[in-house]
C-alpha positions in Angstrom: 8.4 4.5 4.3 6.0 1.5 4.6 3.0 1.6 2.4 4.2 4.3 0.0 1.8 4.2 -2.9 2.1 5.9 -6.2 -1.1 7.8 -7.3 -2.0 7.4 -11.0 -4.9 8.7 -13.1 -5.4 5.7 -15.3 -2.9 3.2 -16.7 -3.5 3.6 -20.4 -5.0 6.4 -22.7 -8.5 5.1 -22.4 -8.4 5.1 -18.6 -6.9 8.6 -18.6 -9.6 9.8 -20.9 -12.2 8.3 -18.5 -10.6 10.0 -15.5 -10.4 13.5 -17.1 -13.3 13.7 -19.5 -15.5 15.8 -17.2 -12.6 18.2 -16.1 -11.5 18.5 -19.8 -15.0 19.5 -20.8 -14.9 22.2 -18.1 -11.6 23.5 -19.4 -9.7 22.7 -16.2 -6.0 22.0 -16.4 -5.2 18.4 -15.9 -2.0 19.4 -14.0 -4.1 21.6 -11.6 -6.6 18.8 -11.1 -3.8 16.2 -10.4 -2.0 18.5 -8.0 -5.2 19.2 -5.9 -6.3 15.6 -5.9 -2.8 14.3 -5.0 -2.6 16.9 -2.2 -6.0 15.7 -0.8 -5.3 12.0 -1.2 -1.7 11.8 0.0 -2.4 12.2 3.7 -4.8 9.1 3.5 -2.1 6.8 2.1 -1.5 4.0 2.3 -5.0 2.9 1.3 -5.9 -0.6 2.4 -5.6 -3.6 0.0 -8.2 -4.9 -0.4 -10.5 -1.9 0.2 -13.1 -2.4 2.9 -16.3 -3.6 1.3 -14.3 -3.3 -2.0 -15.4 0.3 -2.1 -13.3 3.2 -3.5 -12.4 6.3 -1.5 -14.8 9.0 -2.5 -13.7 12.6 -1.8 -14.6 16.2 -2.8 -12.1 18.9 -3.8 -12.3 22.4 -5.3 -10.3 23.3 -8.4 -10.6 26.9 -9.6 -14.0 27.3 -7.8 -15.3 24.1 -9.3 -16.3 21.4 -6.9 -15.2 17.9 -8.1 -15.8 14.4 -6.7 -13.1 11.8 -7.3 -12.9 8.1 -6.6 -9.6 6.4 -5.8 -8.9 2.7 -5.4 -5.8 0.9 -4.2 -4.8 -1.4 -7.0 -2.0 -2.8 -4.9 0.2 -1.9 -2.0 2.3 0.2 -4.5 -0.4 1.8 -6.6 -3.6 3.9 -6.2 -5.7 4.7 -9.2 -7.9 7.7 -9.5 -10.4 6.4 -12.0 -13.3 8.9 -11.9 -13.4 12.7 -11.5 -16.7 14.4 -12.0 -19.1 17.1 -10.6 -20.9 16.6 -7.3 
């Protein structure tokens, strides 16, 4: 399929910490957060490279009754990074 992009949550331990620090503090399971965000983001793929106005995709999701806002950015035609997950 054209434009198939892998969704990642950071590409090293520091980036992963940055992505999940808020949800970790809330005691949310990283696996649950990943599943919900991937489910929300997948229908939007492929994200354009470069992004319009160089702006990330900003979306809201609910994980265990907690509203979260995440930002995703197409790093390449193969990779989308979710770099920030926080409260509204």
